[in-house]
SEZAPA-780493 format. One record per residue (C-alpha): residue number from 1; residue in one letter; x, y, z. Coordinates in Angstrom, 3 decimals, padded with zeros to 6 digits. Example, Ala and Ser with C-alpha at 12.3 -4.5 7.8 and 13.67 -1.06 7.14 Angstrom:
// SEZAPA-780493
PT  1  A  012.300  -004.500  007.800
PT  2  S  013.670  -001.060  007.140
//
This chain:
// SEZAPA-780493
PT  1  M  056.854  059.347  -104.614
PT  2  I  053.925  059.868  -102.027
PT  3  N  052.416  062.495  -104.115
PT  4  D  052.160  060.206  -107.256
PT  5  I  050.583  057.500  -105.195
PT  6  K  047.751  059.729  -103.951
PT  7  E  047.140  061.133  -107.469
PT  8  G  047.036  057.552  -108.687
PT  9  L  044.455  056.671  -106.117
PT  10  N  042.639  059.865  -106.825
PT  11  K  042.456  058.818  -110.523
PT  12  M  040.960  055.287  -109.496
PT  13  L  038.502  056.829  -107.012
PT  14  R  037.229  059.015  -109.856
PT  15  L  036.723  056.218  -112.134
PT  16  R  034.885  054.176  -109.308
PT  17  A  032.855  057.201  -108.810
PT  18  I  031.465  057.056  -112.350
PT  19  R  030.276  053.211  -111.615
PT  20  I  028.669  054.458  -108.354
PT  21  T  026.116  056.042  -110.700
PT  22  L  025.125  052.816  -111.704
PT  23  V  024.623  050.850  -108.487
PT  24  G  023.221  053.591  -106.277
PT  25  L  024.184  055.115  -102.827
PT  26  C  025.316  051.801  -101.125
PT  27  G  028.690  051.816  -102.932
PT  28  L  029.063  055.905  -103.072
PT  29  A  028.855  055.610  -098.910
PT  30  L  031.321  053.403  -098.954
PT  31  L  033.874  055.337  -101.085
PT  32  L  032.832  058.667  -099.114
PT  33  V  034.091  056.918  -095.801
PT  34  L  037.033  055.545  -097.715
PT  35  T  038.336  058.950  -099.247
PT  36  P  039.660  060.930  -096.100
PT  37  L  041.386  057.921  -095.189
PT  38  C  043.466  057.481  -098.299
PT  39  G  044.161  061.335  -098.049
PT  40  S  045.605  061.061  -094.661
PT  41  V  047.715  058.001  -094.665
PT  42  S  050.842  057.783  -095.846
PT  43  A  051.202  054.948  -098.546
PT  44  E  055.014  054.647  -097.438
PT  45  E  054.043  053.873  -093.734
PT  46  N  050.958  051.439  -094.489
PT  47  P  050.706  050.437  -098.368
PT  48  T  048.774  047.204  -097.491
PT  49  Q  045.956  049.061  -095.559
PT  50  T  045.669  051.389  -098.228
PT  51  E  045.596  048.533  -101.038
PT  52  N  043.179  046.511  -098.826
PT  53  A  040.723  049.609  -098.268
PT  54  V  040.462  050.220  -102.152
PT  55  K  040.074  046.257  -102.762
PT  56  A  037.015  046.187  -100.106
PT  57  A  035.292  049.274  -101.841
PT  58  S  035.612  047.433  -105.345
PT  59  D  034.359  044.227  -103.975
PT  60  S  031.430  045.888  -102.247
PT  61  V  030.590  047.565  -105.548
PT  62  G  031.124  044.201  -107.471
PT  63  Q  028.549  042.320  -105.333
PT  64  A  026.082  045.196  -105.261
PT  65  M  026.156  045.352  -109.412
PT  66  T  025.626  041.266  -109.301
PT  67  A  022.746  041.236  -107.095
PT  68  E  020.798  044.040  -109.270
PT  69  R  021.839  042.150  -112.155
PT  70  T  020.643  038.447  -111.459
PT  71  V  017.861  038.324  -108.445
PT  72  N  014.564  039.639  -108.970
PT  73  A  012.573  039.064  -106.057
PT  74  A  009.424  040.055  -107.699
PT  75  M  009.736  037.649  -110.226
PT  76  G  006.541  034.817  -110.384
PT  77  C  005.119  032.334  -112.073
PT  78  S  001.275  032.173  -113.650
PT  79  Y  -000.172  028.939  -115.288
PT  80  R  -003.259  027.304  -115.954
PT  81  T  -004.725  023.868  -116.857
PT  82  H  -007.145  022.368  -118.969
PT  83  V  -009.633  020.452  -116.974
PT  84  Q  -011.822  017.718  -117.318
PT  85  N  -015.623  019.003  -118.132
PT  86  V  -014.196  022.587  -117.709
PT  87  G  -011.922  023.386  -120.369
PT  88  W  -008.996  026.201  -119.912
PT  89  Q  -009.182  027.837  -116.532
PT  90  S  -008.069  031.430  -115.907
PT  91  F  -004.080  031.685  -115.166
PT  92  V  -003.498  032.187  -111.656
PT  93  S  000.272  032.470  -110.157
PT  94  N  002.516  031.942  -107.133
PT  95  G  000.871  028.885  -105.380
PT  96  V  -002.522  029.039  -105.979
PT  97  I  -004.341  025.988  -106.821
PT  98  S  -005.067  025.644  -110.656
PT  99  G  -007.393  022.499  -111.148
PT  100  T  -009.650  021.282  -108.969
PT  101  E  -009.742  019.408  -105.550
PT  102  G  -012.211  016.874  -104.320
PT  103  Q  -014.227  016.952  -107.817
PT  104  G  -012.457  013.824  -109.473
PT  105  L  -011.805  015.513  -112.275
PT  106  R  -008.445  015.160  -114.275
PT  107  L  -005.769  017.597  -115.864
PT  108  E  -005.554  017.437  -119.145
PT  109  G  -003.254  020.170  -120.276
PT  110  I  -001.127  022.903  -118.779
PT  111  E  000.342  026.214  -119.887
PT  112  V  003.361  027.945  -117.773
PT  113  N  004.813  031.419  -117.883
PT  114  L  007.321  033.543  -115.715
PT  115  E  006.079  037.129  -114.844
PT  116  N  007.892  040.127  -114.039
PT  117  V  011.208  038.960  -115.707
PT  118  S  014.306  041.416  -115.402
PT  119  S  016.986  038.776  -116.115
PT  120  D  017.926  035.892  -118.200
PT  121  V  015.668  033.255  -116.859
PT  122  G  013.085  031.058  -118.640
PT  123  I  010.865  027.869  -117.867
PT  124  E  010.068  024.805  -119.553
PT  125  Y  008.423  021.727  -118.570
PT  126  T  006.989  018.147  -119.557
PT  127  T  003.842  016.135  -118.510
PT  128  H  003.634  012.395  -118.020
PT  129  V  000.227  011.928  -120.253
PT  130  Q  -001.878  008.558  -120.212
PT  131  N  -001.125  006.064  -123.137
PT  132  V  001.686  008.451  -124.190
PT  133  G  004.356  008.417  -121.239
PT  134  W  006.657  011.521  -120.778
PT  135  Q  006.394  014.363  -123.659
PT  136  N  009.035  016.534  -124.779
PT  137  Y  010.105  019.595  -122.765
PT  138  V  008.071  022.725  -124.046
PT  139  K  008.459  026.240  -122.709
PT  140  N  007.296  029.515  -121.860
PT  141  G  003.596  029.111  -122.157
PT  142  V  003.238  026.448  -124.663
PT  143  M  000.867  023.903  -124.123
PT  144  S  002.093  020.330  -122.498
PT  145  G  -000.437  017.648  -122.492
PT  146  T  -003.335  017.089  -124.790
PT  147  S  -006.675  019.210  -125.602
PT  148  G  -009.787  017.432  -126.307
PT  149  Q  -008.330  013.800  -126.399
PT  150  S  -009.612  012.986  -122.896
PT  151  L  -006.039  011.743  -121.808
PT  152  R  -005.312  012.524  -118.241
PT  153  L  -002.063  014.254  -116.982
PT  154  E  -000.113  011.680  -114.613
PT  155  A  002.968  013.690  -113.618
PT  156  I  005.013  016.769  -114.300
PT  157  K  008.582  018.293  -114.449
PT  158  I  009.369  021.864  -114.631
PT  159  R  012.660  023.630  -114.691
PT  160  L  014.100  027.049  -115.094
PT  161  T  016.573  027.694  -118.112
PT  162  G  018.972  030.560  -118.929
PT  163  A  022.098  032.210  -117.326
PT  164  D  020.336  033.659  -114.124
PT  165  A  018.370  030.317  -113.415
PT  166  E  020.605  029.221  -110.697
PT  167  N  019.520  031.957  -108.639
PT  168  Y  015.975  030.847  -108.043
PT  169  D  014.339  027.619  -106.876
PT  170  L  011.314  026.331  -108.696
PT  171  Y  008.530  024.437  -106.607
PT  172  Y  005.596  022.684  -107.685
PT  173  Q  003.184  020.539  -105.747
PT  174  V  000.230  018.391  -107.118
PT  175  H  -003.106  016.867  -106.161
PT  176  A  -003.106  012.956  -107.328
PT  177  Q  -005.791  010.944  -107.595
PT  178  N  -005.870  008.351  -104.361
PT  179  F  -002.890  010.310  -102.855
PT  180  G  -004.396  013.716  -102.476
PT  181  W  -001.647  016.615  -102.077
PT  182  L  001.838  015.087  -102.429
PT  183  D  004.766  017.058  -101.134
PT  184  W  006.548  019.688  -103.089
PT  185  A  009.103  018.923  -105.983
PT  186  K  011.997  021.158  -106.999
PT  187  N  013.729  022.107  -109.914
PT  188  D  013.136  019.797  -112.528
PT  189  A  012.125  016.523  -110.084
PT  190  S  009.029  014.635  -110.914
PT  191  A  005.820  015.559  -109.342
PT  192  G  002.561  013.110  -109.419
PT  193  T  002.436  009.200  -110.167
PT  194  E  003.992  006.987  -112.568
PT  195  G  002.680  003.255  -113.600
PT  196  F  -000.614  003.690  -111.020
PT  197  G  -002.737  005.086  -114.032
PT  198  L  -003.797  007.999  -111.719
PT  199  R  -005.107  011.376  -112.716
PT  200  L  -003.620  014.720  -111.495
PT  201  E  -006.214  017.076  -110.416
PT  202  G  -004.604  020.091  -109.200
PT  203  I  -001.388  021.758  -109.169
PT  204  K  000.583  024.841  -107.494
PT  205  I  003.814  026.465  -108.736
PT  206  M  006.107  028.791  -107.125
PT  207  V  009.544  030.742  -107.666
PT  208  V  011.626  031.775  -104.767
PT  209  P  015.094  033.270  -104.469
PT  210  K  017.763  030.579  -104.475
PT  211  G  018.023  029.396  -100.653
PT  212  D  014.672  030.490  -099.302
PT  213  P  012.740  027.805  -097.136
PT  214  A  010.263  025.327  -099.126
PT  215  P  006.729  025.855  -099.139
PT  216  G  006.304  022.693  -097.702
PT  217  A  007.218  019.332  -096.890
PT  218  T  009.479  017.650  -100.041
PT  219  D  009.706  014.212  -098.703
PT  220  R  007.136  012.518  -101.091
PT  221  P  006.631  014.635  -104.226
PT  222  F  006.017  011.337  -106.534
PT  223  V  005.144  007.904  -106.442
PT  224  T  005.912  005.221  -108.914
PT  225  T  006.067  001.643  -109.544
PT  226  N  009.373  001.683  -111.578
PT  227  I  011.586  000.586  -108.683
PT  228  Q  015.264  -000.702  -110.220
PT  229  T  016.530  -003.066  -107.615
PT  230  V  020.161  -004.007  -108.217
PT  231  Y  022.625  -005.929  -106.280
PT  232  Q  025.766  -007.741  -106.620
PT  233  T  027.490  -010.336  -104.721
PT  234  H  031.258  -011.228  -103.901
PT  235  I  031.905  -014.977  -104.681
PT  236  Q  034.408  -017.211  -103.711
PT  237  N  037.194  -017.630  -106.288
PT  238  I  035.387  -014.935  -108.553
PT  239  G  035.026  -011.755  -106.604
PT  240  W  032.581  -009.151  -107.526
PT  241  Q  030.421  -010.619  -110.286
PT  242  G  028.893  -007.420  -111.338
PT  243  W  025.412  -005.986  -110.831
PT  244  Q  021.826  -007.857  -111.464
PT  245  K  018.499  -006.524  -111.271
PT  246  N  014.735  -007.118  -110.681
PT  247  G  014.870  -011.070  -109.957
PT  248  E  017.991  -012.019  -111.830
PT  249  L  020.510  -014.593  -110.262
PT  250  S  023.106  -013.124  -108.672
PT  251  G  025.945  -015.979  -107.271
PT  252  T  025.883  -019.431  -108.651
PT  253  T  024.142  -022.573  -108.478
PT  254  G  025.469  -026.125  -108.527
PT  255  Q  029.231  -024.924  -108.427
PT  256  N  029.527  -024.956  -104.506
PT  257  L  030.961  -021.238  -104.392
PT  258  R  030.024  -019.450  -101.132
PT  259  L  028.708  -015.823  -101.397
PT  260  E  030.882  -013.514  -099.208
PT  261  A  029.329  -010.041  -099.455
PT  262  I  026.400  -008.280  -101.191
PT  263  E  025.480  -004.782  -101.810
PT  264  I  021.785  -003.576  -102.968
PT  265  K  020.262  -000.624  -104.028
PT  266  N  017.504  001.160  -105.886
PT  267  D  018.924  002.661  -109.169
PT  268  N  015.652  005.333  -109.429
PT  269  S  016.260  007.614  -106.497
PT  270  E  013.011  009.245  -107.684
PT  271  S  010.978  006.635  -106.486
PT  272  N  011.712  007.564  -102.575
PT  273  V  012.323  003.880  -101.921
PT  274  G  015.497  002.610  -100.448
PT  275  F  016.936  -000.873  -098.917
PT  276  E  018.235  -002.122  -095.528
PT  277  Y  020.024  -005.270  -095.237
PT  278  Q  021.833  -007.453  -093.154
PT  279  T  023.767  -010.755  -093.482
PT  280  H  024.470  -013.850  -090.985
PT  281  V  028.348  -014.256  -091.560
PT  282  Q  030.217  -017.308  -090.924
PT  283  N  032.001  -016.981  -087.169
PT  284  L  030.595  -013.268  -086.863
PT  285  G  026.739  -013.856  -086.625
PT  286  W  024.294  -011.397  -087.866
PT  287  Q  026.378  -008.177  -088.870
PT  288  G  024.061  -005.455  -088.349
PT  289  W  022.055  -003.568  -090.791
PT  290  K  023.703  -001.746  -094.235
PT  291  K  021.616  000.596  -096.751
PT  292  D  021.586  001.668  -100.313
PT  293  G  024.923  000.373  -102.040
PT  294  E  026.843  -000.432  -098.689
PT  295  M  028.726  -003.655  -098.414
PT  296  S  027.247  -006.243  -096.281
PT  297  G  029.854  -009.371  -095.522
PT  298  T  033.317  -009.515  -095.745
PT  299  S  035.522  -009.454  -098.800
PT  300  N  038.833  -011.295  -099.292
PT  301  Q  038.387  -013.073  -095.504
PT  302  G  037.085  -016.336  -096.926
PT  303  L  033.805  -016.222  -094.820
PT  304  R  030.490  -017.212  -096.055
PT  305  L  027.222  -015.784  -095.913
PT  306  E  024.729  -018.020  -094.353
PT  307  G  021.535  -015.940  -094.041
PT  308  I  020.227  -012.553  -095.088
PT  309  Q  017.136  -010.151  -094.206
PT  310  I  015.837  -007.434  -096.531
PT  311  R  013.734  -004.668  -095.948
PT  312  L  012.476  -001.351  -097.489
PT  313  T  012.937  002.220  -096.446
PT  314  G  011.736  005.574  -097.654
PT  315  A  008.463  007.427  -098.029
PT  316  N  006.861  005.326  -100.527
PT  317  A  008.386  002.008  -098.662
PT  318  N  004.850  001.044  -097.534
PT  319  L  003.157  000.670  -100.990
PT  320  F  005.704  -002.194  -102.061
PT  321  D  006.892  -005.796  -100.630
PT  322  V  010.487  -006.698  -101.281
PT  323  Y  011.137  -010.701  -102.176
PT  324  Y  013.934  -012.698  -101.986
PT  325  E  015.200  -016.159  -102.460
PT  326  A  018.300  -017.894  -101.658
PT  327  Y  020.146  -020.840  -102.954
PT  328  V  021.595  -022.779  -099.962
PT  329  E  023.975  -025.357  -099.975
PT  330  G  022.205  -028.772  -099.709
PT  331  F  018.624  -027.302  -099.528
PT  332  G  019.040  -025.503  -103.346
PT  333  W  016.209  -022.821  -103.935
PT  334  M  014.655  -022.386  -100.914
PT  335  P  010.900  -020.617  -100.737
PT  336  W  010.770  -016.759  -101.472
PT  337  V  010.467  -014.441  -098.156
PT  338  M  009.615  -010.966  -097.561
PT  339  N  010.011  -007.708  -095.754
PT  340  G  012.851  -008.522  -093.360
PT  341  E  012.245  -012.487  -092.932
PT  342  T  015.591  -014.589  -092.951
PT  343  A  016.334  -016.285  -096.084
PT  344  G  018.883  -019.141  -096.053
PT  345  T  020.100  -020.785  -092.595
PT  346  E  021.306  -019.877  -089.257
PT  347  G  023.040  -022.366  -086.839
PT  348  L  023.568  -025.000  -089.668
PT  349  G  027.305  -023.948  -091.012
PT  350  L  025.494  -023.631  -094.683
PT  351  R  026.399  -021.389  -097.340
PT  352  L  024.569  -018.798  -099.407
PT  353  E  025.586  -019.687  -102.964
PT  354  G  023.028  -017.360  -105.022
PT  355  I  020.180  -014.818  -104.446
PT  356  R  017.154  -013.179  -106.113
PT  357  I  015.646  -010.114  -105.230
PT  358  I  012.693  -008.303  -106.505
PT  359  V  010.625  -005.570  -105.214
PT  360  Q  006.515  -005.640  -106.383
PT  361  L  003.425  -003.510  -105.406
PT  362  K  001.650  -004.289  -102.210
PT  363  G  -001.043  -006.489  -102.811
PT  364  S  000.423  -008.288  -105.938
PT  365  Q  000.474  -012.094  -106.331
PT  366  G  004.419  -012.995  -105.310
PT  367  P  006.664  -014.315  -107.457
PT  368  S  006.555  -018.208  -108.041
PT  369  P  008.848  -020.625  -106.235
PT  370  T  011.895  -021.536  -108.201
PT  371  K  012.253  -025.441  -108.903
PT  372  N  015.895  -026.857  -108.148
PT  373  E  017.714  -027.742  -111.452
PT  374  L  017.660  -031.728  -112.868
PT  375  G  019.769  -033.814  -110.611
PT  376  S  020.168  -031.463  -107.511
PT  377  M  019.528  -032.894  -104.094
PT  378  A  016.882  -030.880  -103.407
PT  379  Q  014.563  -031.306  -106.863
PT  380  L  011.090  -031.949  -106.367
PT  381  V  009.218  -034.371  -108.132
PT  382  N  005.640  -035.041  -108.326
PT  383  K  002.461  -035.225  -110.091
PT  384  N  002.942  -031.543  -111.328
PT  385  H  006.781  -031.542  -111.670
PT  386  S  008.341  -034.250  -113.834
PT  387  V  011.526  -035.692  -115.016
PT  388  S  012.458  -036.109  -118.981
PT  389  P  012.112  -039.837  -119.979
PT  390  D  016.042  -039.977  -120.782
PT  391  Y  017.241  -038.735  -117.235
PT  392  V  019.720  -040.990  -115.681
PT  393  P  021.827  -039.998  -112.481
PT  394  D  025.492  -040.329  -113.589
PT  395  D  026.774  -041.447  -110.241
PT  396  L  024.623  -044.520  -109.571
PT  397  V  026.027  -047.376  -107.405
PT  398  W  024.610  -050.838  -106.441
PT  399  V  023.682  -050.916  -102.826
PT  400  N  025.470  -053.537  -100.901
PT  401  L  022.829  -054.105  -098.317
PT  402  P  020.402  -056.785  -097.290
PT  403  S  017.669  -056.608  -100.240
PT  404  T  014.699  -058.261  -101.671
PT  405  R  016.384  -057.408  -105.117
PT  406  D  019.353  -056.014  -106.493
PT  407  T  019.025  -052.290  -106.528
PT  408  Q  020.751  -048.837  -106.876
PT  409  L  021.107  -045.521  -105.688
PT  410  R  023.220  -042.347  -106.408
PT  411  A  026.592  -042.442  -104.366
PT  412  D  025.850  -040.162  -101.348
PT  413  A  022.475  -041.756  -100.734
PT  414  A  023.703  -044.997  -101.031
PT  415  E  026.652  -044.661  -098.635
PT  416  H  024.110  -042.705  -095.900
PT  417  L  021.538  -045.831  -096.388
PT  418  I  024.290  -047.903  -095.040
PT  419  Q  024.621  -045.580  -092.120
PT  420  L  021.012  -045.738  -091.454
PT  421  F  020.825  -049.355  -091.604
PT  422  N  023.629  -049.680  -089.225
PT  423  G  021.842  -047.495  -086.892
PT  424  A  018.784  -049.765  -087.093
PT  425  S  020.908  -052.809  -086.379
PT  426  A  022.684  -051.108  -083.406
PT  427  Q  019.018  -051.089  -082.225
PT  428  G  018.305  -055.015  -082.925
PT  429  L  016.095  -054.378  -085.916
PT  430  T  016.984  -055.572  -089.374
PT  431  L  016.077  -053.436  -092.468
PT  432  Y  015.544  -054.825  -096.259
PT  433  C  015.995  -052.733  -099.435
PT  434  C  013.335  -053.368  -101.897
PT  435  S  013.473  -050.874  -104.621
PT  436  G  015.672  -047.928  -105.285
PT  437  Y  016.437  -046.389  -108.719
PT  438  R  013.598  -046.964  -111.589
PT  439  S  014.337  -046.062  -115.043
PT  440  Y  011.501  -044.136  -116.870
PT  441  A  010.673  -047.699  -118.992
PT  442  T  011.011  -049.542  -115.628
PT  443  Q  008.624  -047.012  -113.842
PT  444  S  006.249  -047.124  -117.036
PT  445  A  005.582  -050.917  -116.973
PT  446  L  004.964  -050.694  -112.905
PT  447  Y  002.423  -047.826  -113.629
PT  448  Q  000.653  -050.084  -116.087
PT  449  W  000.590  -052.729  -113.710
PT  450  N  -001.007  -051.000  -110.877
PT  451  V  -003.606  -049.642  -113.324
PT  452  E  -004.578  -053.144  -114.389
PT  453  M  -004.839  -053.929  -110.652
PT  454  Y  -006.272  -051.285  -109.065
PT  455  G  -007.719  -048.906  -112.370
PT  456  V  -006.751  -045.740  -112.883
PT  457  A  -007.951  -044.041  -109.735
PT  458  G  -006.364  -046.787  -107.393
PT  459  A  -003.310  -046.689  -109.225
PT  460  E  -002.769  -043.132  -109.052
PT  461  L  -002.869  -043.091  -105.161
PT  462  V  000.040  -046.052  -105.144
PT  463  S  002.066  -045.564  -108.139
PT  464  A  003.654  -042.602  -109.999
PT  465  R  003.200  -042.131  -113.813
PT  466  P  006.466  -042.366  -115.747
PT  467  G  008.654  -039.257  -115.413
PT  468  M  006.742  -038.446  -112.116
PT  469  S  008.568  -041.137  -109.852
PT  470  E  011.102  -039.851  -107.313
PT  471  H  013.000  -043.331  -107.870
PT  472  Q  014.177  -042.197  -111.516
PT  473  L  016.045  -039.356  -109.250
PT  474  G  018.190  -042.282  -107.517
PT  475  L  017.335  -040.855  -104.324
PT  476  A  014.515  -042.826  -103.241
PT  477  M  014.462  -046.275  -101.518
PT  478  D  011.728  -048.361  -100.274
PT  479  V  012.461  -050.534  -097.158
PT  480  T  010.925  -053.186  -095.701
PT  481  S  011.391  -055.985  -092.851
PT  482  A  010.511  -059.587  -091.915
PT  483  T  007.882  -058.403  -089.538
PT  484  V  005.650  -057.725  -092.628
PT  485  D  006.785  -060.451  -094.881
PT  486  F  008.845  -058.037  -096.730
PT  487  D  006.076  -056.545  -098.181
PT  488  L  005.205  -053.120  -099.118
PT  489  V  002.161  -052.014  -096.442
PT  490  E  000.942  -049.269  -094.119
PT  491  S  001.530  -052.084  -091.509
PT  492  F  004.891  -051.228  -091.672
PT  493  G  004.606  -048.200  -089.916
PT  494  A  003.446  -049.532  -086.711
PT  495  T  006.455  -052.062  -086.529
PT  496  A  009.611  -051.493  -084.615
PT  497  E  011.266  -050.927  -087.748
PT  498  G  008.797  -048.595  -089.167
PT  499  Q  009.071  -046.328  -085.968
PT  500  F  012.677  -046.364  -085.891
PT  501  I  012.283  -044.736  -089.797
PT  502  R  009.818  -042.303  -088.677
PT  503  D  011.936  -041.153  -086.059
PT  504  H  015.451  -041.441  -086.995
PT  505  A  015.573  -041.243  -090.761
PT  506  H  016.437  -037.277  -090.703
PT  507  E  019.639  -038.212  -088.666
PT  508  Y  021.023  -039.796  -091.752
PT  509  G  019.493  -037.582  -094.324
PT  510  F  016.391  -039.031  -095.119
PT  511  I  012.610  -038.425  -094.887
PT  512  V  009.498  -040.365  -095.122
PT  513  R  008.018  -038.906  -098.427
PT  514  Y  004.468  -039.485  -097.913
PT  515  P  003.576  -039.284  -094.541
PT  516  Q  000.165  -040.001  -093.006
PT  517  G  -002.631  -037.347  -093.348
PT  518  K  -000.850  -035.616  -096.294
PT  519  T  -002.575  -037.374  -099.465
PT  520  N  -004.442  -034.244  -100.226
PT  521  I  -000.912  -032.535  -100.662
PT  522  T  001.450  -035.291  -102.072
PT  523  G  -001.140  -037.050  -104.218
PT  524  Y  -000.355  -040.469  -102.782
PT  525  A  -001.273  -042.563  -100.126
PT  526  Y  000.659  -042.822  -096.901
PT  527  E  003.868  -045.094  -097.528
PT  528  P  005.728  -045.488  -094.304
PT  529  W  008.307  -047.298  -096.349
PT  530  H  009.226  -044.490  -098.817
PT  531  L  012.551  -042.888  -097.852
PT  532  R  013.862  -039.803  -099.813
PT  533  Y  017.580  -038.626  -099.540
PT  534  L  017.900  -035.210  -099.271
PT  535  G  020.985  -034.754  -097.174
PT  536  V  021.339  -034.726  -092.937
PT  537  P  020.793  -030.604  -092.755
PT  538  V  017.760  -030.886  -095.193
PT  539  A  016.197  -033.899  -093.857
PT  540  T  016.414  -032.634  -090.297
PT  541  T  015.066  -029.451  -090.999
PT  542  I  012.000  -030.683  -093.158
PT  543  H  011.299  -033.410  -090.523
PT  544  N  011.604  -030.784  -087.608
PT  545  S  009.394  -028.689  -089.712
PT  546  G  006.559  -031.218  -089.916
PT  547  K  006.127  -030.146  -093.735
PT  548  T  005.995  -032.372  -096.935
PT  549  M  008.780  -031.161  -099.455
PT  550  E  005.783  -029.839  -101.341
PT  551  E  004.917  -027.600  -098.166
PT  552  F  008.241  -026.588  -097.095
PT  553  Y  009.477  -025.354  -100.525
PT  554  G  006.215  -024.042  -101.569
PT  555  I  005.775  -026.135  -104.684
PT  556  Y  003.019  -027.990  -105.166
//
């Protein structure tokens, strides 16, 4: 039996000896060492050792054959470019610059080949061309780009093809207008710029065995204006709403539903721009920074988001600004903020209900403020932002307060006006309502009367055109007192009643809408009697800011 086993091993070794001639002396040396061992050890005494020895020899031979078949360290890459005012340059290879540097000349076309190819490897490439965009891939020396059309190359992608392509890494680096040498790109990644209208001026290309170190830094090979900002929010009673993008609304407005969590990311990974963000959460405060699609906030805990900060990260972050605006309980749409500033509120206990996020090139004009919708408490009405003639609030009530005439307000405003009058009464002061809600028709008649009295220029300072009056919102009330003979005059501001209004109206949800010294912003003369209802948190915030509504919301 032992002789049979030895004879079988000898036959196996003779077959492997034939294979040795294909791979060289390395496998032969291994088998020569193994042969005496097989001849001197009994298979019955140690069959496992014999089997492992044969297997090890087989594996070593197989590895040597694979390495010989797929890796060719001598393989290289040659390439040439068509250069503005120069034409086709000569071929260069293996990391030598093709094109120019510091001469301001555009690349217009490129041809790329592999050299010393002894395995199944090819090459193909595409270029981003002025007025054309990304062209189709071409391969093995075919021109990409244009010739004689004076169109610049702006970016390039190059990749290896074939069964053995996985055994190599292809690196390429470009010199781009205004940026100089960008970092090295690898294996079909984009190199250059997109969206800036900048030319490529030079290029270097190298092929190396898989896993060899990169020839230089690889952090920033490509710069693009194409930032795909996507974000989704978790909403009270709704859950995750689905991804929105590039300035679209995530969340709700006017439904009184809180945001509970948010995720933000950039869907264009090649842009080398990422996001970091943190939220101010009910009962928790600022939660800490999250990034690139991670959840900030809570889910299924019933806790509202109250504020948010967002900033950009990555190699190209310094080229962009991130803008974001929040829809806040009571405030409606607040002004856009940017680059890590706080949107929303802190310490007021107010929920975020909606958000918009957009990224723009640094130096671009920021997005325009969003007007609050018709009927919202925070809606701005002035000479540039009007109300439709047929708008009538659906919750008007008659005001049951001392008054020079019967008048109406929206229910919430009327309730808080009663509290304000009671507060004044506690100080020994008596206020009177003079004029609350006015229809479009009533305002039209009043404006015409003022025009007849003071002329157009004079009327414009003291009376709103129809559709441009806050009184039509049902959120404004003119107040007066006996100390000024129940008139609407500037001297009311110097009375005890006027000073009470100035100092305390915000505590009841009202602001003096047209303060002294702000005519150039509001368009109206000082009116210490004109109160606008916004709710206590909003009125207090605006009062403490010293700003008008126009200044606070950034809408003029």
